[in-house]
C-alpha positions as CSV (number, residue, x, y, z in Angstrom):
1,M,-0.6,-27.0,-2.8
2,A,0.2,-23.9,-1.2
3,E,1.0,-26.1,2.0
4,A,3.6,-28.5,0.0
5,A,5.1,-25.4,-1.2
6,A,5.5,-23.6,2.2
7,A,7.0,-27.1,3.4
8,G,9.7,-27.3,0.4
9,A,10.4,-23.3,1.5
10,A,11.0,-24.4,5.1
11,T,13.6,-27.0,4.0
12,E,15.8,-23.7,3.8
13,A,16.8,-22.6,7.3
14,A,17.8,-19.1,6.3
15,V,14.2,-18.4,4.9
16,R,11.5,-17.3,7.1
17,V,8.1,-18.8,5.4
18,R,4.7,-17.3,6.4
19,L,1.6,-19.1,4.6
20,L,-0.9,-16.8,4.6
21,H,-4.5,-17.1,3.3
22,A,-5.5,-14.2,0.8
23,A,-7.9,-12.8,2.8
24,Q,-6.0,-12.6,5.8
25,A,-2.8,-11.0,4.0
26,G,-2.3,-7.4,3.5
27,P,-0.2,-4.6,2.1
28,A,2.3,-4.9,5.5
29,D,2.5,-8.6,4.4
30,V,3.4,-8.1,1.0
31,L,6.1,-5.4,1.8
32,D,7.5,-7.4,4.7
33,A,8.3,-10.7,2.6
34,D,11.5,-11.3,0.0
35,G,9.5,-13.4,-2.1
36,Y,5.9,-14.4,-3.4
37,I,4.4,-17.9,-4.1
38,F,0.7,-17.1,-5.3
39,A,-1.8,-19.9,-5.0
40,T,-5.0,-19.9,-6.2
41,P,-8.0,-22.2,-7.4
42,E,-9.0,-21.2,-11.3
43,N,-12.7,-20.2,-10.9
44,L,-14.4,-19.6,-14.1
45,A,-11.3,-19.1,-16.0
46,A,-9.9,-16.6,-13.4
47,I,-8.4,-16.4,-10.0
48,S,-10.2,-16.6,-7.0
49,G,-12.3,-13.8,-5.7
50,L,-10.4,-13.7,-2.6
51,L,-7.3,-13.5,-4.3
52,K,-8.4,-11.0,-6.9
53,D,-9.2,-9.1,-3.3
54,F,-6.0,-9.4,-2.0
55,F,-4.5,-7.8,-5.2
56,D,-7.3,-5.3,-5.2
57,R,-6.4,-4.2,-1.6
58,C,-2.3,-4.7,-1.9
59,Y,-1.3,-3.4,-5.4
60,Y,-1.3,0.5,-4.9
61,P,0.2,0.4,-1.2
62,A,3.3,-1.9,-2.5
63,L,3.4,-0.4,-6.1
64,G,7.0,0.9,-6.4
65,R,8.1,-0.5,-3.4
66,I,8.7,-4.4,-4.1
67,A,10.1,-4.4,-7.6
68,G,12.5,-7.0,-8.4
69,R,11.4,-9.5,-6.0
70,P,11.0,-13.2,-7.2
71,Y,7.8,-14.8,-7.5
72,A,6.2,-17.8,-8.7
73,A,2.4,-18.7,-9.3
74,M,0.4,-22.1,-8.7
75,I,-3.0,-22.8,-10.0
76,C,-5.4,-25.7,-9.4
77,A,-7.3,-25.9,-12.5
78,G,-10.8,-28.0,-13.7
79,S,-9.2,-27.9,-17.2
80,D,-7.1,-25.3,-18.2
81,G,-5.3,-22.8,-15.8
82,S,-3.6,-20.5,-18.2
83,N,-6.0,-17.7,-18.1
84,A,-5.5,-17.5,-13.9
85,A,-1.8,-17.8,-14.7
86,R,-2.0,-14.8,-17.2
87,Q,-3.8,-12.5,-14.3
88,I,-1.2,-13.4,-11.9
89,E,1.3,-12.7,-14.4
90,R,0.0,-9.2,-15.6
91,I,-0.3,-8.2,-11.9
92,A,3.3,-9.3,-11.1
93,T,4.6,-7.5,-14.0
94,G,2.8,-4.2,-12.8
95,W,4.5,-4.6,-9.3
96,R,7.8,-5.5,-11.4
97,L,8.4,-8.8,-9.8
98,K,10.2,-11.4,-11.4
99,A,9.0,-14.8,-12.1
100,V,11.4,-17.4,-11.0
101,A,9.4,-20.3,-12.3
102,E,6.6,-20.7,-15.3
103,A,3.0,-20.9,-13.5
104,L,2.6,-24.5,-12.0
105,I,-0.9,-25.6,-13.3
106,V,-2.0,-28.7,-11.8
107,C,-5.3,-29.8,-13.7
108,T,-7.9,-32.0,-11.7
109,H,-10.1,-32.5,-15.0
110,A,-13.0,-31.6,-12.8
111,Q,-15.7,-31.0,-15.8
112,S,-19.3,-31.9,-14.1
113,T,-21.0,-29.8,-11.4
114,E,-20.3,-32.7,-8.6
115,A,-16.6,-33.0,-9.4
116,I,-16.2,-29.2,-9.7
117,L,-17.8,-29.2,-6.5
118,A,-16.1,-32.1,-4.9
119,P,-13.3,-31.3,-2.4
120,K,-9.8,-32.0,-4.7
121,H,-7.3,-34.5,-3.8
122,I,-4.1,-33.3,-5.3
123,A,-1.7,-36.4,-6.4
124,A,1.4,-37.1,-4.7
125,A,3.9,-36.3,-7.8
126,E,1.8,-32.6,-8.0
127,L,2.4,-31.8,-4.5
128,A,5.9,-32.9,-5.1
129,R,6.0,-30.2,-7.7
130,C,4.9,-27.7,-5.5
131,N,7.3,-28.7,-2.6
132,E,10.2,-28.4,-5.0
133,L,8.8,-25.0,-6.3
134,G,8.7,-23.7,-2.8
135,A,12.3,-25.1,-2.4
136,A,13.6,-23.7,-5.4
137,L,12.5,-20.1,-4.4
138,A,13.6,-20.5,-1.0
139,T,16.8,-21.7,-1.9
140,G,17.6,-18.7,-4.4
141,L,16.7,-16.5,-1.8
142,A,19.1,-17.6,0.7
143,L,22.1,-17.7,-1.9
144,G,21.1,-14.2,-3.2
145,V,20.3,-15.3,-6.4
146,F,17.0,-13.5,-6.9
């Protein structure tokens, strides 16, 4: 999903796209970006621990310094995803970021232990939605809409 969004964003030549894993991203990366797409699996009705760790490490160093920047969120969920979306929204609200789209939630319907632990294969139509989200954010940035 994140790769599809990054590919969509990369279609806008005027925008530099960086795809970073939450464990590798830090406050300097947050401050350096003009916009954000936060992507996470939903784990136990919440954002992943690694994304939580990213927000824990970056929240206060970026607080008051990134207000008004655009963001979007993508969640890969087994059944719902709405709580993970709310968590990201609350953090983004604290940062005073501007949501440019509703959270994109892809539901895999993984309900058994085997299905939850199995690698996920995201349908082409869902990946296209992720690609479109990345392209929309990048185009808005390039045009100065956001």
